N, CA, C, O and the ligand as a Tripos MOL2 file, in Angstrom:
@<TRIPOS>MOLECULE
protein
  301   299    76     0     0
PROTEIN
NO_CHARGES

@<TRIPOS>ATOM
      1 N           0.8420   -1.2180    0.0000 N.3       1 MET1
      2 CA          0.0000    0.0000    0.0000 C.3       1 MET1
      3 C           0.8670    1.2540    0.0000 C.2       1 MET1
      4 O           1.1890    1.7570    1.0760 O.2       1 MET1
      5 N           1.2430    1.7590   -1.1100 N.am      2 PRO2
      6 CA          2.0830    2.9720   -1.1880 C.3       2 PRO2
      7 C           1.3540    4.2020   -0.6600 C.2       2 PRO2
      8 O           1.9960    5.2010   -0.3370 O.2       2 PRO2
      9 N           0.0790    4.1530   -0.5680 N.am      3 ARG3
     10 CA         -0.6760    5.3520   -0.1590 C.3       3 ARG3
     11 C          -0.4270    5.6940    1.3040 C.2       3 ARG3
     12 O          -0.6050    6.8340    1.7330 O.2       3 ARG3
     13 N          -0.0160    4.6950    2.0500 N.am      4 GLY4
     14 CA          0.1890    4.9340    3.4650 C.3       4 GLY4
     15 C           1.2100    6.0230    3.7320 C.2       4 GLY4
     16 O           1.1610    6.6720    4.7770 O.2       4 GLY4
     17 N           2.1290    6.2330    2.8110 N.am      5 ASP5
     18 CA          3.1790    7.2290    3.0090 C.3       5 ASP5
     19 C           2.6240    8.6480    2.9630 C.2       5 ASP5
     20 O           2.9930    9.4850    3.7870 O.2       5 ASP5
     21 N           1.7660    8.9180    2.0320 N.am      6 GLY6
     22 CA          1.1560   10.2430    1.9310 C.3       6 GLY6
     23 C           2.1590   11.3340    1.6200 C.2       6 GLY6
     24 O           2.0490   12.4380    2.1540 O.2       6 GLY6
     25 N           3.1350   11.0550    0.7700 N.am      7 THR7
     26 CA          4.1130   12.1000    0.4200 C.3       7 THR7
     27 C           3.9050   12.5880   -1.0090 C.2       7 THR7
     28 O           2.8680   12.3410   -1.6240 O.2       7 THR7
     29 N           4.9000   13.2760   -1.5140 N.am      8 GLY8
     30 CA          4.8460   13.9280   -2.8310 C.3       8 GLY8
     31 C           4.0630   13.2260   -3.9200 C.2       8 GLY8
     32 O           3.0840   13.7800   -4.4200 O.2       8 GLY8
     33 N           4.4570   12.0400   -4.2980 N.am      9 PRO9
     34 CA          3.8820   11.3940   -5.4890 C.3       9 PRO9
     35 C           2.3550   11.4180   -5.5130 C.2       9 PRO9
     36 O           1.7640   11.6000   -6.5770 O.2       9 PRO9
     37 N           1.7270   11.2450   -4.4010 N.am     10 ILE10
     38 CA          0.2640   11.2190   -4.3890 C.3      10 ILE10
     39 C          -0.2930   12.5880   -4.7770 C.2      10 ILE10
     40 O          -1.1920   12.6860   -5.6130 O.2      10 ILE10
     41 N           0.2320   13.6150   -4.1790 N.am     11 GLY11
     42 CA         -0.2440   14.9640   -4.5050 C.3      11 GLY11
     43 C          -0.0580   15.2510   -5.9800 C.2      11 GLY11
     44 O          -0.9350   15.8360   -6.6160 O.2      11 GLY11
     45 N           1.0590   14.8530   -6.5220 N.am     12 GLN12
     46 CA          1.3050   15.1130   -7.9430 C.3      12 GLN12
     47 C           0.2760   14.3990   -8.8050 C.2      12 GLN12
     48 O          -0.2620   14.9710   -9.7540 O.2      12 GLN12
     49 N           0.0110   13.1570   -8.4680 N.am     13 GLY13
     50 CA         -0.9560   12.4000   -9.2580 C.3      13 GLY13
     51 C          -2.2970   13.1120   -9.2970 C.2      13 GLY13
     52 O          -2.9130   13.2300  -10.3560 O.2      13 GLY13
     53 N          -2.7370   13.5730   -8.1760 N.am     14 ARG14
     54 CA         -4.0400   14.2470   -8.1110 C.3      14 ARG14
     55 C          -4.0540   15.4940   -8.9780 C.2      14 ARG14
     56 O          -4.9720   15.7160   -9.7670 O.2      14 ARG14
     57 N          -3.0120   16.3050   -8.8120 N.am     15 GLY15
     58 CA         -2.9660   17.5590   -9.5680 C.3      15 GLY15
     59 C          -3.0210   17.2980  -11.0600 C.2      15 GLY15
     60 O          -3.7530   17.9680  -11.7880 O.2      15 GLY15
     61 N          -2.2510   16.3290  -11.5120 N.am     16 GLY16
     62 CA         -2.2410   16.0200  -12.9380 C.3      16 GLY16
     63 C          -3.6230   15.6400  -13.4240 C.2      16 GLY16
     64 O          -4.0770   16.1180  -14.4630 O.2      16 GLY16
     65 N          -4.2810   14.7920  -12.6830 N.am     17 GLY17
     66 CA         -5.6110   14.3600  -13.0940 C.3      17 GLY17
     67 C          -6.5530   15.5340  -13.2450 C.2      17 GLY17
     68 O          -7.2900   15.6320  -14.2260 O.2      17 GLY17
     69 N          -6.5260   16.4020  -12.2910 N.am     18 ARG18
     70 CA         -7.4370   17.5510  -12.3560 C.3      18 ARG18
     71 C          -7.1190   18.4460  -13.5390 C.2      18 ARG18
     72 O          -8.0080   18.9000  -14.2590 O.2      18 ARG18
     73 N          -5.8200   18.6910  -13.7240 N.am     19 GLY19
     74 CA         -5.4230   19.5760  -14.8170 C.3      19 GLY19
     75 C          -5.9240   19.0490  -16.1480 C.2      19 GLY19
     76 O          -6.4280   19.8080  -16.9750 O.2      19 GLY19
     77 N          -5.7860   17.7710  -16.3510 N.am     20 MET20
     78 CA         -6.2170   17.1910  -17.6190 C.3      20 MET20
     79 C          -7.7240   17.3870  -17.8050 C.2      20 MET20
     80 O          -8.1800   17.7590  -18.8860 O.2      20 MET20
     81 N          -8.4660   17.1410  -16.7740 N.am     21 GLY21
     82 CA         -9.9170   17.2890  -16.8780 C.3      21 GLY21
     83 C         -10.2960   18.7010  -17.2700 C.2      21 GLY21
     84 O         -11.1600   18.9190  -18.1190 O.2      21 GLY21
     85 N          -9.6450   19.6440  -16.6470 N.am     22 ARG22
     86 CA         -9.9430   21.0460  -16.9510 C.3      22 ARG22
     87 C          -9.6270   21.3860  -18.3980 C.2      22 ARG22
     88 O         -10.4240   22.0130  -19.0950 O.2      22 ARG22
     89 N          -8.4480   20.9590  -18.8350 N.am     23 ALA23
     90 CA         -8.0330   21.2710  -20.1970 C.3      23 ALA23
     91 C          -9.0330   20.7100  -21.1960 C.2      23 ALA23
     92 O          -9.3890   21.3720  -22.1710 O.2      23 ALA23
     93 N          -9.4790   19.4940  -20.9500 N.am     24 ALA24
     94 CA        -10.4310   18.8760  -21.8680 C.3      24 ALA24
     95 C         -11.6970   19.7180  -21.9310 C.2      24 ALA24
     96 O         -12.2510   19.9410  -23.0070 O.2      24 ALA24
     97 N         -12.1440   20.1760  -20.7930 N.am     25 GLY25
     98 CA        -13.3730   20.9650  -20.7750 C.3      25 GLY25
     99 C         -13.2200   22.2350  -21.5840 C.2      25 GLY25
    100 O         -14.1200   22.6040  -22.3380 O.2      25 GLY25
    101 N         -12.0940   22.9060  -21.4360 N.am     26 ILE26
    102 CA        -11.8730   24.1570  -22.1520 C.3      26 ILE26
    103 C         -11.8050   23.9010  -23.6520 C.2      26 ILE26
    104 O         -12.3940   24.6310  -24.4500 O.2      26 ILE26
    105 N         -11.0780   22.8550  -24.0190 N.am     27 GLY27
    106 CA        -10.9190   22.5440  -25.4340 C.3      27 GLY27
    107 C         -12.2560   22.2800  -26.1160 C.2      27 GLY27
    108 O         -12.4070   22.5010  -27.3180 O.2      27 GLY27
    109 N         -13.2100   21.8120  -25.3470 N.am     28 ARG28
    110 CA        -14.5040   21.4620  -25.9340 C.3      28 ARG28
    111 C         -15.3920   22.6670  -26.1510 C.2      28 ARG28
    112 O         -16.3880   22.5950  -26.8710 O.2      28 ARG28
    113 N         -15.0290   23.7710  -25.5280 N.am     29 GLY29
    114 CA        -15.9030   24.9400  -25.6140 C.3      29 GLY29
    115 C         -16.1500   25.3360  -27.0620 C.2      29 GLY29
    116 O         -15.2020   25.5480  -27.8180 O.2      29 GLY29
    117 N         -17.3960   25.4350  -27.4480 N.am     30 ARG30
    118 CA        -17.7160   25.7720  -28.8310 C.3      30 ARG30
    119 C         -18.2300   27.2000  -28.9060 C.2      30 ARG30
    120 O         -18.9490   27.6710  -28.0250 O.2      30 ARG30
    121 N         -17.8500   27.8610  -29.9630 N.am     31 MET31
    122 CA        -18.3140   29.2190  -30.1600 C.3      31 MET31
    123 C         -19.4070   29.2210  -31.2180 C.2      31 MET31
    124 O         -19.4930   30.1500  -32.0210 O.2      31 MET31
    125 N         -20.2260   28.2060  -31.2240 N.am     32 GLY32
    126 CA        -21.2770   28.1310  -32.2330 C.3      32 GLY32
    127 C         -22.3070   29.2180  -32.0290 C.2      32 GLY32
    128 O         -22.5280   29.6640  -30.9030 O.2      32 GLY32
    129 N         -22.9220   29.6370  -33.0760 N.am     33 GLY33
    130 CA        -23.9790   30.6370  -32.9660 C.3      33 GLY33
    131 C         -25.2340   30.0090  -32.3970 C.2      33 GLY33
    132 O         -25.1820   28.9440  -31.7830 O.2      33 GLY33
    133 N         -26.3690   30.6750  -32.6030 N.am     34 SER34
    134 CA        -27.6240   30.1400  -32.0970 C.3      34 SER34
    135 C         -28.0000   28.8850  -32.8700 C.2      34 SER34
    136 O         -28.9750   28.2070  -32.5440 O.2      34 SER34
    137 N         -27.2400   28.5950  -33.8630 N.am     35 PHE35
    138 CA        -27.5210   27.4470  -34.7140 C.3      35 PHE35
    139 C         -27.0130   26.1570  -34.1230 C.2      35 PHE35
    140 O         -27.5290   25.0780  -34.4150 O.2      35 PHE35
    141 N         -26.0080   26.2720  -33.2990 N.am     36 ALA36
    142 CA        -25.3120   25.0750  -32.8210 C.3      36 ALA36
    143 C         -26.1620   24.2880  -31.8320 C.2      36 ALA36
    144 O         -26.2740   24.6490  -30.6610 O.2      36 ALA36
    145 N         -26.7420   23.2380  -32.3110 N.am     37 ALA37
    146 CA        -27.4620   22.3350  -31.4120 C.3      37 ALA37
    147 C         -26.5810   21.1240  -31.1860 C.2      37 ALA37
    148 O         -26.6850   20.1160  -31.8860 O.2      37 ALA37
    149 N         -25.7310   21.2380  -30.2190 N.am     38 GLY38
    150 CA        -24.7620   20.1790  -29.9750 C.3      38 GLY38
    151 C         -25.4240   18.9150  -29.4750 C.2      38 GLY38
    152 O         -26.6500   18.8130  -29.4240 O.2      38 GLY38
    153 N         -24.6130   17.9740  -29.1140 N.am     39 PRO39
    154 CA        -25.1210   16.6980  -28.6230 C.3      39 PRO39
    155 C         -25.9490   16.8560  -27.3600 C.2      39 PRO39
    156 O         -26.7600   15.9960  -27.0180 O.2      39 PRO39
    157 N         -25.7310   17.9670  -26.6770 N.am     40 GLY40
    158 CA        -26.4570   18.1740  -25.4230 C.3      40 GLY40
    159 C         -27.7910   18.8650  -25.6190 C.2      40 GLY40
    160 O         -28.5780   18.9610  -24.6780 O.2      40 GLY40
    161 N         -28.0630   19.3520  -26.8280 N.am     41 GLY41
    162 CA        -29.3320   20.0370  -27.0650 C.3      41 GLY41
    163 C         -29.2840   21.4790  -26.6180 C.2      41 GLY41
    164 O         -28.2140   22.0870  -26.5830 O.2      41 GLY41
    165 N         -30.4150   22.0210  -26.2820 N.am     42 ASN42
    166 CA        -30.5040   23.4290  -25.9290 C.3      42 ASN42
    167 C         -31.0380   23.6360  -24.5200 C.2      42 ASN42
    168 O         -31.7090   22.7820  -23.9400 O.2      42 ASN42
    169 N         -30.7080   24.8100  -24.0000 N.am     43 CYS43
    170 CA        -31.3790   25.2830  -22.8000 C.3      43 CYS43
    171 C         -32.3850   26.3390  -23.2630 C.2      43 CYS43
    172 O         -32.1270   27.0780  -24.2130 O.2      43 CYS43
    173 N         -33.5000   26.4020  -22.6030 N.am     44 VAL44
    174 CA        -34.5380   27.3460  -23.0100 C.3      44 VAL44
    175 C         -35.0440   28.1280  -21.8000 C.2      44 VAL44
    176 O         -35.1710   27.5980  -20.6970 O.2      44 VAL44
    177 N         -35.3270   29.4110  -22.0470 N.am     45 CYS45
    178 CA        -35.8810   30.2380  -20.9870 C.3      45 CYS45
    179 C         -37.3880   30.0280  -20.9400 C.2      45 CYS45
    180 O         -38.0670   30.2150  -21.9490 O.2      45 CYS45
    181 N         -37.9070   29.6500  -19.8090 N.am     46 PRO46
    182 CA        -39.3480   29.3850  -19.7130 C.3      46 PRO46
    183 C         -40.1710   30.6570  -19.7700 C.2      46 PRO46
    184 O         -41.3870   30.6020  -19.9540 O.2      46 PRO46
    185 N         -39.5350   31.7800  -19.6190 N.am     47 LYS47
    186 CA        -40.2790   33.0390  -19.5710 C.3      47 LYS47
    187 C         -40.4010   33.6750  -20.9450 C.2      47 LYS47
    188 O         -41.5000   34.0230  -21.3760 O.2      47 LYS47
    189 N         -39.2680   33.8280  -21.6380 N.am     48 CYS48
    190 CA        -39.3040   34.5380  -22.9130 C.3      48 CYS48
    191 C         -38.9690   33.6250  -24.0910 C.2      48 CYS48
    192 O         -39.0620   34.0470  -25.2440 O.2      48 CYS48
    193 N         -38.5880   32.4040  -23.8200 N.am     49 GLY49
    194 CA        -38.3630   31.4630  -24.9110 C.3      49 GLY49
    195 C         -36.9710   31.5270  -25.5110 C.2      49 GLY49
    196 O         -36.6970   30.8510  -26.5030 O.2      49 GLY49
    197 N         -36.0890   32.3240  -24.9330 N.am     50 MET50
    198 CA        -34.7160   32.4150  -25.4220 C.3      50 MET50
    199 C         -34.0300   31.0550  -25.3230 C.2      50 MET50
    200 O         -34.1320   30.3610  -24.3110 O.2      50 MET50
    201 N         -33.3290   30.6900  -26.3980 N.am     51 LYS51
    202 CA        -32.6350   29.4050  -26.3720 C.3      51 LYS51
    203 C         -31.1360   29.6200  -26.4860 C.2      51 LYS51
    204 O         -30.6710   30.4800  -27.2330 O.2      51 LYS51
    205 N         -30.3930   28.8290  -25.7380 N.am     52 THR52
    206 CA        -28.9390   28.8430  -25.8560 C.3      52 THR52
    207 C         -28.4630   27.4010  -25.9300 C.2      52 THR52
    208 O         -29.0590   26.5210  -25.3090 O.2      52 THR52
    209 N         -27.4010   27.1490  -26.6780 N.am     53 PRO53
    210 CA        -26.8850   25.7950  -26.7770 C.3      53 PRO53
    211 C         -26.4190   25.2840  -25.4220 C.2      53 PRO53
    212 O         -25.7350   25.9860  -24.6780 O.2      53 PRO53
    213 N         -26.7940   24.0770  -25.1220 N.am     54 HIS54
    214 CA        -26.3880   23.4820  -23.8480 C.3      54 HIS54
    215 C         -24.9150   23.1290  -23.9060 C.2      54 HIS54
    216 O         -24.4320   22.5630  -24.8870 O.2      54 HIS54
    217 N         -24.2070   23.4730  -22.8360 N.am     55 VAL55
    218 CA        -22.7760   23.1670  -22.7600 C.3      55 VAL55
    219 C         -22.5790   21.9620  -21.8650 C.2      55 VAL55
    220 O         -23.0890   21.9060  -20.7460 O.2      55 VAL55
    221 N         -21.8280   20.9940  -22.3780 N.am     56 ALA56
    222 CA        -21.5810   19.7920  -21.5920 C.3      56 ALA56
    223 C         -20.9160   20.1480  -20.2770 C.2      56 ALA56
    224 O         -19.9370   20.8940  -20.2520 O.2      56 ALA56
    225 N         -21.4280   19.6310  -19.2160 N.am     57 GLY57
    226 CA        -20.8460   19.8950  -17.9070 C.3      57 GLY57
    227 C         -21.4540   21.0930  -17.2240 C.2      57 GLY57
    228 O         -21.1890   21.3460  -16.0480 O.2      57 GLY57
    229 N         -22.2800   21.8450  -17.9600 N.am     58 GLN58
    230 CA        -22.9440   22.9930  -17.3550 C.3      58 GLN58
    231 C         -24.4560   22.7970  -17.4130 C.2      58 GLN58
    232 O         -25.0530   22.9690  -18.4760 O.2      58 GLN58
    233 N         -25.0700   22.4500  -16.3250 N.am     59 PRO59
    234 CA        -26.5120   22.2430  -16.3380 C.3      59 PRO59
    235 C         -27.2480   23.5190  -16.6860 C.2      59 PRO59
    236 O         -26.8560   24.6100  -16.2710 O.2      59 PRO59
    237 N         -28.3140   23.3770  -17.4510 N.am     60 CYS60
    238 CA        -29.0880   24.5530  -17.8610 C.3      60 CYS60
    239 C         -29.5740   25.3320  -16.6460 C.2      60 CYS60
    240 O         -29.6570   26.5600  -16.6810 O.2      60 CYS60
    241 N         -29.8890   24.6240  -15.5880 N.am     61 THR61
    242 CA        -30.4350   25.2950  -14.4090 C.3      61 THR61
    243 C         -29.3840   26.1550  -13.7150 C.2      61 THR61
    244 O         -29.7080   26.9300  -12.8160 O.2      61 THR61
    245 N         -28.1310   26.0210  -14.1300 N.am     62 ALA62
    246 CA        -27.0840   26.8520  -13.5380 C.3      62 ALA62
    247 C         -26.8890   28.1360  -14.3380 C.2      62 ALA62
    248 O         -26.1000   29.0010  -13.9560 O.2      62 ALA62
    249 N         -27.6100   28.2530  -15.4430 N.am     63 LYS63
    250 CA        -27.4740   29.4500  -16.2730 C.3      63 LYS63
    251 C         -28.6850   30.3480  -16.1090 C.2      63 LYS63
    252 O         -29.7430   29.9180  -15.6480 O.2      63 LYS63
    253 N         -28.5120   31.5860  -16.4900 N.am     64 THR64
    254 CA        -29.6550   32.4940  -16.5040 C.3      64 THR64
    255 C         -29.8230   33.0460  -17.9100 C.2      64 THR64
    256 O         -28.8570   33.1660  -18.6640 O.2      64 THR64
    257 N         -31.0360   33.3730  -18.2440 N.am     65 CYS65
    258 CA        -31.3540   33.8740  -19.5730 C.3      65 CYS65
    259 C         -30.6430   35.1930  -19.8300 C.2      65 CYS65
    260 O         -30.7180   36.1000  -19.0000 O.2      65 CYS65
    261 N         -29.9500   35.3230  -20.9660 N.am     66 PRO66
    262 CA        -29.2590   36.5780  -21.2870 C.3      66 PRO66
    263 C         -30.2380   37.7100  -21.5660 C.2      66 PRO66
    264 O         -29.8550   38.8800  -21.5410 O.2      66 PRO66
    265 N         -31.4720   37.3820  -21.8260 N.am     67 GLU67
    266 CA        -32.4720   38.4090  -22.1560 C.3      67 GLU67
    267 C         -33.1680   38.9380  -20.9100 C.2      67 GLU67
    268 O         -33.2780   40.1490  -20.7210 O.2      67 GLU67
    269 N         -33.6330   38.0390  -20.0710 N.am     68 CYS68
    270 CA        -34.4730   38.4920  -18.9550 C.3      68 CYS68
    271 C         -33.9530   38.0210  -17.5980 C.2      68 CYS68
    272 O         -34.5000   38.4010  -16.5630 O.2      68 CYS68
    273 N         -32.9170   37.2070  -17.5910 N.am     69 GLY69
    274 CA        -32.3110   36.8200  -16.3270 C.3      69 GLY69
    275 C         -33.0140   35.6810  -15.6080 C.2      69 GLY69
    276 O         -32.6710   35.3480  -14.4740 O.2      69 GLY69
    277 N         -33.9900   35.0900  -16.2660 N.am     70 THR70
    278 CA        -34.6820   33.9540  -15.6540 C.3      70 THR70
    279 C         -33.8160   32.7040  -15.7640 C.2      70 THR70
    280 O         -33.0370   32.5510  -16.7050 O.2      70 THR70
    281 N         -33.9630   31.8280  -14.8010 N.am     71 ARG71
    282 CA        -33.1740   30.6040  -14.8080 C.3      71 ARG71
    283 C         -33.5950   29.7250  -15.9820 C.2      71 ARG71
    284 O         -34.7820   29.5040  -16.2240 O.2      71 ARG71
    285 N         -32.6080   29.2410  -16.6900 N.am     72 MET72
    286 CA        -32.9010   28.4200  -17.8650 C.3      72 MET72
    287 C         -33.2870   27.0060  -17.4560 C.2      72 MET72
    288 O         -32.9580   26.5450  -16.3630 O.2      72 MET72
    289 N         -33.9820   26.3350  -18.3450 N.am     73 THR73
    290 CA        -34.3120   24.9240  -18.1370 C.3      73 THR73
    291 C         -33.9220   24.1430  -19.3670 C.2      73 THR73
    292 O         -33.6590   24.7120  -20.4260 O.2      73 THR73
    293 N         -33.8880   22.8520  -19.2200 N.am     74 ARG74
    294 CA        -33.5670   21.9890  -20.3630 C.3      74 ARG74
    295 C         -34.7350   22.0030  -21.3280 C.2      74 ARG74
    296 O         -35.8940   21.9520  -20.9170 O.2      74 ARG74
    297 N         -34.4230   22.0750  -22.6200 N.am     75 GLU75
    298 CA        -35.5070   22.1310  -23.5940 C.3      75 GLU75
    299 C         -36.2470   20.8000  -23.6220 C.2      75 GLU75
    300 O         -37.2020   20.6400  -24.3820 O.2      75 GLU75
    301 ZN        -35.6980   34.9530  -20.8570 Zn       76 ZN76
@<TRIPOS>BOND
     1     1     2 1
     2     2     3 1
     3     3     4 2
     4     3     5 am
     5     5     6 1
     6     6     7 1
     7     7     8 2
     8     7     9 am
     9     9    10 1
    10    10    11 1
    11    11    12 2
    12    11    13 am
    13    13    14 1
    14    14    15 1
    15    15    16 2
    16    15    17 am
    17    17    18 1
    18    18    19 1
    19    19    20 2
    20    19    21 am
    21    21    22 1
    22    22    23 1
    23    23    24 2
    24    23    25 am
    25    25    26 1
    26    26    27 1
    27    27    28 2
    28    27    29 am
    29    29    30 1
    30    30    31 1
    31    31    32 2
    32    31    33 am
    33    33    34 1
    34    34    35 1
    35    35    36 2
    36    35    37 am
    37    37    38 1
    38    38    39 1
    39    39    40 2
    40    39    41 am
    41    41    42 1
    42    42    43 1
    43    43    44 2
    44    43    45 am
    45    45    46 1
    46    46    47 1
    47    47    48 2
    48    47    49 am
    49    49    50 1
    50    50    51 1
    51    51    52 2
    52    51    53 am
    53    53    54 1
    54    54    55 1
    55    55    56 2
    56    55    57 am
    57    57    58 1
    58    58    59 1
    59    59    60 2
    60    59    61 am
    61    61    62 1
    62    62    63 1
    63    63    64 2
    64    63    65 am
    65    65    66 1
    66    66    67 1
    67    67    68 2
    68    67    69 am
    69    69    70 1
    70    70    71 1
    71    71    72 2
    72    71    73 am
    73    73    74 1
    74    74    75 1
    75    75    76 2
    76    75    77 am
    77    77    78 1
    78    78    79 1
    79    79    80 2
    80    79    81 am
    81    81    82 1
    82    82    83 1
    83    83    84 2
    84    83    85 am
    85    85    86 1
    86    86    87 1
    87    87    88 2
    88    87    89 am
    89    89    90 1
    90    90    91 1
    91    91    92 2
    92    91    93 am
    93    93    94 1
    94    94    95 1
    95    95    96 2
    96    95    97 am
    97    97    98 1
    98    98    99 1
    99    99   100 2
   100    99   101 am
   101   101   102 1
   102   102   103 1
   103   103   104 2
   104   103   105 am
   105   105   106 1
   106   106   107 1
   107   107   108 2
   108   107   109 am
   109   109   110 1
   110   110   111 1
   111   111   112 2
   112   111   113 am
   113   113   114 1
   114   114   115 1
   115   115   116 2
   116   115   117 am
   117   117   118 1
   118   118   119 1
   119   119   120 2
   120   119   121 am
   121   121   122 1
   122   122   123 1
   123   123   124 2
   124   123   125 am
   125   125   126 1
   126   126   127 1
   127   127   128 2
   128   127   129 am
   129   129   130 1
   130   130   131 1
   131   131   132 2
   132   131   133 am
   133   133   134 1
   134   134   135 1
   135   135   136 2
   136   135   137 am
   137   137   138 1
   138   138   139 1
   139   139   140 2
   140   139   141 am
   141   141   142 1
   142   142   143 1
   143   143   144 2
   144   143   145 am
   145   145   146 1
   146   146   147 1
   147   147   148 2
   148   147   149 am
   149   149   150 1
   150   150   151 1
   151   151   152 2
   152   151   153 am
   153   153   154 1
   154   154   155 1
   155   155   156 2
   156   155   157 am
   157   157   158 1
   158   158   159 1
   159   159   160 2
   160   159   161 am
   161   161   162 1
   162   162   163 1
   163   163   164 2
   164   163   165 am
   165   165   166 1
   166   166   167 1
   167   167   168 2
   168   167   169 am
   169   169   170 1
   170   170   171 1
   171   171   172 2
   172   171   173 am
   173   173   174 1
   174   174   175 1
   175   175   176 2
   176   175   177 am
   177   177   178 1
   178   178   179 1
   179   179   180 2
   180   179   181 am
   181   181   182 1
   182   182   183 1
   183   183   184 2
   184   183   185 am
   185   185   186 1
   186   186   187 1
   187   187   188 2
   188   187   189 am
   189   189   190 1
   190   190   191 1
   191   191   192 2
   192   191   193 am
   193   193   194 1
   194   194   195 1
   195   195   196 2
   196   195   197 am
   197   197   198 1
   198   198   199 1
   199   199   200 2
   200   199   201 am
   201   201   202 1
   202   202   203 1
   203   203   204 2
   204   203   205 am
   205   205   206 1
   206   206   207 1
   207   207   208 2
   208   207   209 am
   209   209   210 1
   210   210   211 1
   211   211   212 2
   212   211   213 am
   213   213   214 1
   214   214   215 1
   215   215   216 2
   216   215   217 am
   217   217   218 1
   218   218   219 1
   219   219   220 2
   220   219   221 am
   221   221   222 1
   222   222   223 1
   223   223   224 2
   224   223   225 am
   225   225   226 1
   226   226   227 1
   227   227   228 2
   228   227   229 am
   229   229   230 1
   230   230   231 1
   231   231   232 2
   232   231   233 am
   233   233   234 1
   234   234   235 1
   235   235   236 2
   236   235   237 am
   237   237   238 1
   238   238   239 1
   239   239   240 2
   240   239   241 am
   241   241   242 1
   242   242   243 1
   243   243   244 2
   244   243   245 am
   245   245   246 1
   246   246   247 1
   247   247   248 2
   248   247   249 am
   249   249   250 1
   250   250   251 1
   251   251   252 2
   252   251   253 am
   253   253   254 1
   254   254   255 1
   255   255   256 2
   256   255   257 am
   257   257   258 1
   258   258   259 1
   259   259   260 2
   260   259   261 am
   261   261   262 1
   262   262   263 1
   263   263   264 2
   264   263   265 am
   265   265   266 1
   266   266   267 1
   267   267   268 2
   268   267   269 am
   269   269   270 1
   270   270   271 1
   271   271   272 2
   272   271   273 am
   273   273   274 1
   274   274   275 1
   275   275   276 2
   276   275   277 am
   277   277   278 1
   278   278   279 1
   279   279   280 2
   280   279   281 am
   281   281   282 1
   282   282   283 1
   283   283   284 2
   284   283   285 am
   285   285   286 1
   286   286   287 1
   287   287   288 2
   288   287   289 am
   289   289   290 1
   290   290   291 1
   291   291   292 2
   292   291   293 am
   293   293   294 1
   294   294   295 1
   295   295   296 2
   296   295   297 am
   297   297   298 1
   298   298   299 1
   299   299   300 2
@<TRIPOS>SUBSTRUCTURE
     1 MET1         2 RESIDUE 1 A MET
     2 PRO2         6 RESIDUE 1 A PRO
     3 ARG3        10 RESIDUE 1 A ARG
     4 GLY4        14 RESIDUE 1 A GLY
     5 ASP5        18 RESIDUE 1 A ASP
     6 GLY6        22 RESIDUE 1 A GLY
     7 THR7        26 RESIDUE 1 A THR
     8 GLY8        30 RESIDUE 1 A GLY
     9 PRO9        34 RESIDUE 1 A PRO
    10 ILE10       38 RESIDUE 1 A ILE
    11 GLY11       42 RESIDUE 1 A GLY
    12 GLN12       46 RESIDUE 1 A GLN
    13 GLY13       50 RESIDUE 1 A GLY
    14 ARG14       54 RESIDUE 1 A ARG
    15 GLY15       58 RESIDUE 1 A GLY
    16 GLY16       62 RESIDUE 1 A GLY
    17 GLY17       66 RESIDUE 1 A GLY
    18 ARG18       70 RESIDUE 1 A ARG
    19 GLY19       74 RESIDUE 1 A GLY
    20 MET20       78 RESIDUE 1 A MET
    21 GLY21       82 RESIDUE 1 A GLY
    22 ARG22       86 RESIDUE 1 A ARG
    23 ALA23       90 RESIDUE 1 A ALA
    24 ALA24       94 RESIDUE 1 A ALA
    25 GLY25       98 RESIDUE 1 A GLY
    26 ILE26      102 RESIDUE 1 A ILE
    27 GLY27      106 RESIDUE 1 A GLY
    28 ARG28      110 RESIDUE 1 A ARG
    29 GLY29      114 RESIDUE 1 A GLY
    30 ARG30      118 RESIDUE 1 A ARG
    31 MET31      122 RESIDUE 1 A MET
    32 GLY32      126 RESIDUE 1 A GLY
    33 GLY33      130 RESIDUE 1 A GLY
    34 SER34      134 RESIDUE 1 A SER
    35 PHE35      138 RESIDUE 1 A PHE
    36 ALA36      142 RESIDUE 1 A ALA
    37 ALA37      146 RESIDUE 1 A ALA
    38 GLY38      150 RESIDUE 1 A GLY
    39 PRO39      154 RESIDUE 1 A PRO
    40 GLY40      158 RESIDUE 1 A GLY
    41 GLY41      162 RESIDUE 1 A GLY
    42 ASN42      166 RESIDUE 1 A ASN
    43 CYS43      170 RESIDUE 1 A CYS
    44 VAL44      174 RESIDUE 1 A VAL
    45 CYS45      178 RESIDUE 1 A CYS
    46 PRO46      182 RESIDUE 1 A PRO
    47 LYS47      186 RESIDUE 1 A LYS
    48 CYS48      190 RESIDUE 1 A CYS
    49 GLY49      194 RESIDUE 1 A GLY
    50 MET50      198 RESIDUE 1 A MET
    51 LYS51      202 RESIDUE 1 A LYS
    52 THR52      206 RESIDUE 1 A THR
    53 PRO53      210 RESIDUE 1 A PRO
    54 HIS54      214 RESIDUE 1 A HIS
    55 VAL55      218 RESIDUE 1 A VAL
    56 ALA56      222 RESIDUE 1 A ALA
    57 GLY57      226 RESIDUE 1 A GLY
    58 GLN58      230 RESIDUE 1 A GLN
    59 PRO59      234 RESIDUE 1 A PRO
    60 CYS60      238 RESIDUE 1 A CYS
    61 THR61      242 RESIDUE 1 A THR
    62 ALA62      246 RESIDUE 1 A ALA
    63 LYS63      250 RESIDUE 1 A LYS
    64 THR64      254 RESIDUE 1 A THR
    65 CYS65      258 RESIDUE 1 A CYS
    66 PRO66      262 RESIDUE 1 A PRO
    67 GLU67      266 RESIDUE 1 A GLU
    68 CYS68      270 RESIDUE 1 A CYS
    69 GLY69      274 RESIDUE 1 A GLY
    70 THR70      278 RESIDUE 1 A THR
    71 ARG71      282 RESIDUE 1 A ARG
    72 MET72      286 RESIDUE 1 A MET
    73 THR73      290 RESIDUE 1 A THR
    74 ARG74      294 RESIDUE 1 A ARG
    75 GLU75      298 RESIDUE 1 A GLU
    76 ZN76       301 GROUP 0 **** ****
C-alpha cells in the first residue's frame, strides 16, 4: 500500500488528473452561434423562450437567460 506514506507522489498524481480534466473541458468549448445544437441540445428560458446551446458539464439550471435573467431549463 504505497498510499500509506502520503508524500509527494500522491499529490502530484491528483494535480495532474485535475489539470487534464480542466483542459479537456476548455478545449470542448464551442463558439457556435444560435444554430449550434450540440449533442447536449438546448437550454430554453421558460419566460421569454430564449434558447442557448447546452454546454456539456454545465446544467441549464445553472445558467440564466441573457435576455431576462430567468433561470434556464432543459428544452
Ligand atoms: Zn428569458
